[in-house]
C-alpha positions as CSV (number, residue, x, y, z in Angstrom):
1,M,6.7,-37.0,135.9
2,A,3.7,-34.5,135.1
3,I,1.7,-32.2,137.1
4,T,-1.2,-33.4,138.5
5,E,-4.2,-31.5,139.4
6,P,-5.4,-31.3,143.5
7,T,-8.7,-32.6,144.1
8,A,-11.4,-29.9,143.7
9,G,-10.8,-26.9,146.0
10,G,-7.4,-28.1,146.5
11,R,-5.8,-25.2,144.7
12,V,-4.3,-22.4,146.8
13,I,-4.1,-18.6,145.6
14,E,-1.2,-17.4,146.9
15,E,-0.7,-14.1,145.0
16,G,-2.7,-12.2,142.3
17,I,-2.2,-9.5,140.0
18,G,-4.8,-7.5,137.7
19,K,-7.7,-8.1,140.2
20,V,-11.2,-8.2,138.1
21,K,-14.7,-9.3,139.0
22,V,-16.7,-11.5,136.8
23,A,-20.0,-13.0,136.6
24,L,-20.0,-16.8,136.2
25,N,-22.1,-18.6,133.9
26,E,-20.6,-21.9,135.1
27,A,-19.5,-23.0,138.7
28,A,-15.6,-22.5,139.5
29,V,-13.2,-22.7,142.2
30,P,-9.9,-21.2,143.1
31,G,-7.2,-21.5,140.2
32,D,-9.8,-22.7,137.5
33,L,-8.8,-21.0,134.2
34,L,-11.7,-18.8,132.9
35,G,-12.6,-17.8,129.4
36,V,-15.4,-16.3,127.3
37,D,-17.7,-18.9,125.4
38,G,-19.4,-18.0,122.1
39,S,-22.1,-16.2,123.9
40,N,-19.6,-14.0,125.6
41,Q,-20.2,-15.6,129.1
42,W,-17.6,-16.4,131.4
43,V,-16.9,-20.2,131.8
44,L,-14.3,-22.6,132.3
45,A,-11.7,-22.5,130.0
46,D,-11.5,-25.7,127.9
47,G,-9.5,-26.5,125.1
48,N,-11.6,-29.5,123.7
49,N,-14.4,-26.5,123.4
50,S,-12.0,-23.9,121.9
51,V,-12.5,-21.9,125.1
52,Y,-9.3,-20.1,125.5
53,A,-8.1,-19.0,128.9
54,E,-8.2,-15.4,130.1
55,L,-8.3,-15.3,133.8
56,V,-7.4,-17.3,137.0
57,A,-10.4,-17.7,139.3
58,G,-9.5,-16.1,142.8
59,E,-12.6,-17.6,144.6
60,K,-15.3,-20.0,144.7
61,G,-18.5,-19.2,143.1
62,A,-21.5,-20.9,141.6
63,S,-23.1,-19.9,138.0
64,G,-24.6,-16.8,138.4
65,D,-22.4,-15.5,141.1
66,T,-19.7,-12.6,140.7
67,I,-16.2,-13.5,142.0
68,T,-13.0,-12.1,141.8
69,A,-10.5,-13.2,139.2
70,Y,-6.7,-12.1,138.4
71,R,-5.0,-11.8,135.2
72,I,-1.8,-13.3,136.5
73,A,-1.6,-15.7,139.8
74,R,0.8,-17.8,141.6
75,V,-1.3,-20.9,142.5
76,G,0.0,-24.0,144.9
77,G,-1.6,-27.2,145.8
78,Y,-0.4,-29.1,142.8
79,T,2.0,-32.2,142.7
80,A,4.7,-33.8,140.6
81,A,5.2,-30.7,138.5
82,T,8.4,-30.7,136.3
83,V,10.0,-27.6,137.3
84,G,10.3,-24.8,135.0
85,V,8.6,-26.1,131.9
86,A,5.5,-24.4,130.4
87,L,1.8,-25.1,131.1
88,Y,-1.0,-25.3,128.5
89,L,-4.7,-25.2,128.5
90,K,-6.0,-28.6,129.1
91,D,-8.7,-30.2,127.3
92,T,-10.2,-30.8,130.5
93,A,-12.3,-27.7,131.6
94,G,-10.3,-25.0,133.9
95,A,-7.4,-27.1,134.2
96,V,-3.6,-27.0,133.2
97,S,-1.2,-29.7,131.7
98,E,2.4,-30.0,130.6
99,S,1.0,-31.0,127.2
100,T,-0.1,-28.8,124.7
101,G,-3.4,-30.0,124.2
102,T,-5.8,-29.3,121.5
103,V,-5.6,-25.6,121.0
104,G,-1.8,-25.2,122.3
105,Q,-2.5,-22.2,124.6
106,V,0.4,-21.4,127.0
107,V,-1.2,-20.3,130.3
108,G,1.9,-20.1,132.5
109,L,4.9,-22.2,134.0
110,T,6.0,-24.2,136.8
111,L,7.8,-22.7,139.5
112,S,8.4,-26.1,141.7
113,A,6.6,-29.3,142.0
114,T,3.7,-27.8,143.7
115,E,3.4,-24.2,142.6
116,V,3.0,-22.6,139.1
117,L,2.7,-19.3,137.8
118,L,-0.5,-18.5,135.5
119,F,-0.7,-15.8,133.1
120,P,-3.4,-17.1,130.7
121,R,-3.3,-13.9,128.5
122,Y,0.6,-13.5,128.2
123,Q,3.1,-15.5,126.4
124,F,6.8,-15.0,126.4
125,G,7.1,-13.1,123.1
126,G,3.5,-12.3,122.8
127,Q,0.0,-12.1,123.6
128,L,-2.4,-14.8,123.0
129,I,-6.0,-13.5,122.4
130,P,-8.9,-15.9,122.7
131,G,-11.2,-16.0,119.5
132,A,-14.1,-14.3,121.3
133,V,-11.8,-11.3,122.5
134,K,-10.9,-8.3,120.7
135,T,-8.3,-6.1,121.1
136,F,-9.3,-2.6,121.2
137,F,-7.9,0.8,119.9
138,R,-9.5,4.0,121.4
139,D,-13.1,3.0,121.1
140,S,-15.0,-0.6,120.6
141,G,-15.2,0.1,116.9
142,L,-11.5,-0.1,116.0
143,F,-10.3,-3.6,116.9
144,I,-8.4,-6.7,115.9
145,Q,-9.7,-10.1,116.4
146,S,-9.5,-13.9,115.4
147,N,-12.6,-15.3,116.0
148,A,-11.9,-18.6,113.4
149,D,-9.0,-20.4,112.7
150,G,-7.1,-18.8,109.8
151,K,-9.2,-15.5,109.9
152,L,-7.9,-12.2,111.2
153,T,-10.4,-9.2,111.2
154,I,-9.0,-5.7,111.3
155,S,-11.9,-3.3,111.8
156,A,-12.3,0.3,111.8
157,D,-15.5,2.3,112.5
158,G,-14.7,4.9,109.5
159,S,-14.8,8.1,111.8
160,G,-11.4,9.2,110.1
161,T,-10.3,10.2,106.9
162,D,-8.3,6.9,106.4
163,D,-9.8,4.0,108.1
164,I,-6.5,1.9,108.2
165,T,-3.4,3.1,107.2
166,L,-0.4,0.6,106.3
167,S,3.0,2.0,106.0
168,G,5.8,-0.1,104.1
169,T,5.7,-2.8,101.6
170,I,2.6,-5.4,101.9
171,T,3.1,-8.9,100.8
172,L,0.1,-11.1,100.1
173,D,0.5,-14.6,100.5
174,D,-3.3,-15.5,99.5
175,D,-5.8,-13.7,97.4
176,L,-7.2,-10.6,98.4
177,I,-11.0,-10.2,98.2
178,T,-13.3,-7.7,98.3
179,P,-17.1,-7.7,98.4
180,T,-19.1,-6.8,95.4
181,N,-20.4,-3.5,96.7
182,K,-16.9,-2.4,97.9
183,K,-14.3,-0.8,96.1
184,I,-10.2,-0.2,96.6
185,Q,-10.0,3.6,96.4
186,F,-6.9,5.8,95.5
187,R,-6.6,9.1,96.8
188,D,-10.5,9.9,96.9
189,S,-13.7,8.2,96.3
190,G,-13.8,9.2,92.6
191,I,-10.6,6.9,91.6
192,Y,-11.2,3.1,92.4
193,I,-11.1,-0.6,91.1
194,N,-14.4,-2.3,91.9
195,S,-16.1,-5.6,90.6
196,G,-19.6,-5.0,91.2
197,A,-20.9,-8.3,89.4
198,D,-19.2,-11.6,88.5
199,G,-17.0,-11.2,85.1
200,K,-17.1,-7.4,85.3
201,L,-14.2,-5.3,86.8
202,T,-14.4,-1.3,86.7
203,I,-11.6,1.0,86.8
204,S,-12.9,4.4,87.4
205,A,-11.0,7.7,87.2
206,D,-12.8,10.8,88.1
207,G,-10.8,12.7,85.3
208,S,-9.3,15.7,87.5
209,G,-6.0,14.8,85.6
210,T,-4.8,15.1,82.0
211,D,-4.5,11.4,81.7
212,D,-7.2,9.8,83.9
213,I,-5.7,6.2,83.6
214,T,-2.2,5.3,82.5
215,L,-1.2,2.0,81.9
216,S,2.6,1.2,81.5
217,G,4.0,-1.9,79.7
218,K,2.7,-4.3,77.4
219,V,-1.5,-4.7,77.9
220,T,-2.5,-7.8,76.9
221,L,-6.3,-8.1,76.3
222,D,-8.2,-11.7,75.8
223,D,-11.4,-10.0,74.6
224,D,-12.8,-7.2,72.7
225,V,-12.1,-3.5,73.8
226,I,-15.7,-1.6,73.4
227,A,-16.1,2.2,73.7
228,A,-19.5,3.6,74.7
229,A,-21.4,5.1,71.8
230,D,-20.4,8.6,72.8
231,K,-16.8,7.8,73.8
232,V,-13.7,7.4,71.5
233,I,-10.4,5.1,71.8
234,D,-7.8,7.8,71.3
235,V,-4.0,6.9,70.3
236,T,-2.3,10.3,70.7
237,T,1.1,9.2,68.9
238,A,0.8,8.1,65.2
239,D,1.9,4.6,64.3
240,K,1.1,3.2,67.7
241,L,-2.3,1.4,67.1
242,K,-2.0,-1.9,65.0
243,S,-4.2,-4.5,64.1
244,A,-2.9,-8.0,63.1
245,G,0.7,-6.6,63.1
246,L,-0.6,-3.7,60.6
247,I,-0.4,0.0,61.6
248,V,-3.8,1.6,62.2
249,H,-3.3,5.3,61.4
250,P,-5.1,7.6,63.9
251,K,-5.8,10.1,60.9
252,T,-7.6,9.6,57.6
253,L,-5.7,11.1,54.4
254,L,-8.1,12.3,51.7
255,N,-6.8,13.8,48.2
256,S,-8.2,15.4,45.4
257,Q,-6.9,16.2,41.7
258,S,-7.8,20.0,42.1
259,L,-7.2,21.4,38.6
260,S,-5.9,20.5,35.0
261,A,-4.6,23.0,32.6
262,A,-7.3,22.2,30.0
263,T,-10.5,22.8,32.3
264,T,-11.8,25.9,33.7
265,K,-12.4,25.0,37.1
266,V,-15.6,25.7,39.2
267,D,-16.4,25.2,42.7
268,E,-17.0,21.8,43.6
269,I,-17.2,19.3,46.6
270,M,-14.4,17.1,47.4
271,F,-15.6,15.0,50.4
272,I,-18.8,14.5,52.6
273,A,-18.2,13.6,56.3
274,D,-19.7,10.4,57.4
275,R,-18.9,11.3,61.2
276,A,-17.2,14.1,63.0
277,Y,-13.7,15.1,61.5
278,E,-11.4,17.9,62.5
279,V,-9.0,19.0,59.6
280,V,-5.2,18.6,60.6
281,S,-3.8,20.0,57.5
282,V,-4.2,21.4,54.2
283,K,-1.3,20.9,51.3
284,C,-1.2,22.0,48.1
285,R,1.3,21.4,45.2
286,A,1.4,23.0,42.2
287,T,3.0,21.5,38.8
288,V,2.2,24.8,36.9
289,I,1.5,28.2,38.4
290,E,-1.3,30.2,37.0
291,N,0.1,32.9,34.8
292,T,-2.6,34.8,33.2
293,A,-5.2,35.2,36.1
294,N,-3.6,37.5,38.6
295,D,-6.5,37.5,41.1
296,A,-7.3,33.6,41.0
297,T,-7.8,32.1,44.5
298,L,-8.7,28.9,46.2
299,M,-10.5,28.7,49.5
300,L,-11.2,25.4,51.4
301,E,-14.6,25.6,52.8
302,K,-16.9,23.8,55.5
303,V,-20.3,23.5,53.7
304,P,-23.2,21.9,55.4
305,S,-25.9,20.1,53.7
306,G,-28.3,22.6,52.2
307,T,-25.5,25.2,51.7
308,A,-23.9,26.3,48.6
309,V,-20.3,26.6,47.9
310,G,-19.3,30.0,48.8
311,S,-21.5,30.4,51.8
312,G,-19.9,28.0,54.0
313,S,-17.2,28.6,56.5
314,D,-13.8,29.1,55.5
315,I,-11.3,26.5,56.8
316,L,-8.0,28.3,55.8
317,A,-6.9,31.4,57.4
318,S,-6.9,33.3,54.2
319,A,-7.4,32.1,50.3
320,V,-4.3,30.9,48.6
321,N,-3.2,33.2,45.3
322,L,-2.9,30.6,42.5
323,K,-0.5,33.2,40.9
324,T,1.7,34.6,43.4
325,G,0.9,32.3,46.4
326,L,2.6,29.2,45.2
327,T,5.8,28.0,44.0
328,A,5.9,25.5,41.2
329,N,6.8,21.9,42.3
330,T,7.1,22.7,46.0
331,N,4.5,21.5,48.8
332,A,2.8,24.2,50.4
333,T,1.2,24.1,54.0
334,L,-1.9,26.3,54.1
335,A,-2.6,27.8,57.5
336,L,-5.9,26.6,59.1
337,H,-8.5,29.3,60.3
338,A,-8.0,30.8,63.8
339,T,-11.1,29.4,65.0
340,Q,-11.4,25.8,65.7
341,A,-14.8,25.3,64.9
342,N,-14.5,26.3,61.3
343,Y,-12.2,23.3,60.5
344,Q,-14.5,20.6,62.7
345,L,-17.0,18.6,60.5
346,A,-20.2,17.3,61.8
347,A,-21.6,14.2,60.0
348,G,-23.1,15.4,56.7
349,D,-20.8,18.5,56.2
350,A,-18.8,18.7,53.1
351,L,-15.4,19.7,52.1
352,A,-15.6,22.1,49.1
353,L,-13.1,23.9,47.0
354,D,-14.4,27.7,46.3
355,F,-12.4,29.5,43.6
356,G,-12.5,33.2,43.4
357,G,-11.3,36.0,41.2
358,T,-10.7,35.3,37.3
359,A,-11.2,31.8,35.9
360,I,-7.8,30.0,35.6
361,T,-6.4,28.9,32.2
362,E,-2.8,27.2,33.2
363,F,-3.0,26.2,36.7
364,V,-2.2,22.4,37.5
365,G,-1.9,21.0,41.0
366,L,-3.2,18.9,43.8
367,V,-4.9,19.8,47.1
368,T,-4.6,17.3,49.9
369,V,-6.6,17.3,53.1
370,E,-5.6,15.4,56.1
371,L,-8.3,14.7,58.8
372,K,-9.0,13.1,62.0
373,A,-11.9,11.7,63.3
374,I,-13.1,13.2,66.6
């Protein structure tokens, strides 16, 4: 046995809850299930046309009439209903069935062979929302809606600081896709991930922190890393940058044999910068200490093009005395000038050895200057 609909007009509304007024766009009789079509008009609910049931018609009305309808209604007039089973929206407009039908919307249950309880918008364990209907929060701009199979829209009108807040772990079983003009932001609008064009991914940080973007773990690149003309790729820890397994040192080492015992040394250029550099350290080692010239000194200078040695900027904090300032066969690190600009070279600047005092006769040694590109 299965429920049988009475002839047209044979249903009786025995009790209704949640009375509302609706304007019909299609004729209805008491007990008909009503829904909203794609034009937001009240018509007979129909599983065949995916018009989900929302209300129960409480009275007869023609298209254009305004009638009373109910959210929940006890309706009589049926025959042969199976007692205590669920009722579904039928594929015939406005009717119910004990079979699931096309859309499978539960709309009520049977109370007896002749009487049913219809609650089209409510199910045991949840609420079934028709596709054209939105669940609103606070105002019409905040809602949840599913207007197509497999699609769920959560909309916020953007009036708050955070439009949508999700707490806890979020697990995605499919792709997360953002439109090309949208960003995934972190903390504020300056920190975001965005794909503004096919094949392009932008990770932007506003630079307010010490480290703008921190990548933890191994990063594998399938293409080149290209820095803008005025930008650098900075590796702060030595021996951490490799190419084809070989260490690429972040510093450039330059050295010059400064003096020999048989030669009287004069001021000389030891290096011309091809780009901007900063002196990291200056080391000197004497194999033979000067014995004759008590006031013989050495200063390392930054000398721009067109400037004579001796008229440049001192790179060392003070000139080193080649007789009293060094110990034979011992490495000495010479202190840099207190002003950083003094030991930063622009392209075209030269490093120069500027000798002062009495000419040396015995001194033999080496000066090594360590620079890094900036």
